[in-house]
N, C-alpha and C positions, 0 to 999 in steps of 0.2 A: 762359548769361546773354547773350552777344552775339547769339544768335539771337533771343531775345525782344525785345531792343532794336531789332534790325534789322527784325523784323516789325512792331513798333510804328511805327517811322519810315516803313516802306513803307505801312502803313495810313493814316498821316497824309498822306503824299504822294499816295496814291491818292484820298483824300477831297478834298484840295485840287484835284487835277486834275478830278475829277468836278464839283466845285462851280464851277470856272472854266469848264469845258465847258458846263455847264448855263446858266451866266450868259451866255455868248456866244450860245448857241442862243436864249435868252430875248430878248436884244437883237435878234437877227435876226428873231425871230418878231414882235416889236413893230413892226418895219418892214414887216410884212405878208407875210413869206415863209412858205411852208408849212414844216412841221416837217422834211420830207424835204430840202428845199432848204437850210434852216438847218443841219441836221446835216452835209450835204455841204460847205457852205462852211466850217463849223468844222473838219471833217476836212482840208479843203484847206489850211488854215493850218498843219497839222502836216506836210504833205508837199509843198506847192506853193511855199512861200516868200512873201515880201512882194509881189513883182510880181503874182502871181496874185490877191492880196488887193486890190490897187489896181484891177485889171481887174474884179473882182467888185463892188467898191464903185461903180464907174461903171456897170456893167451893171444892177445892182439898185437904183441910186439911194440908196445908203447913205452915211452920213457917214463918210468915210475915217478921220478922226482918232479918232472914238469906236470905230470898228471895230478900228483898229490897237491902241488901248489895251486893248480886251478881248482881242485876240489875243495881245498881249504878256503879259497875265496868264495866258492859257492856255499859252503857250510856256514861261513860268517854271514853272508847275505841272508841265508835261510833263517839263521838264529835271530838276526835283526828283524826279519819279517814277522817271526813268531812272537817276538817280545812285545 
């Protein structure tokens, strides 16, 4: 019984993470970045921390506040997935 509940919760967390990740990539793509660069920046958020995101926003001319909000959503979904 616990295994079924755990698998259901894991699937929900995985789905939320994918949705947040795709949303972030979409935001980056709307700013004219290629898919490859957008995915790279989204992954950088998971491993590089906020300082690297600030540098990326400056380098690529992105709105830092909007990017940070999207990254926070991704980070929350990632934390839920890992929990």
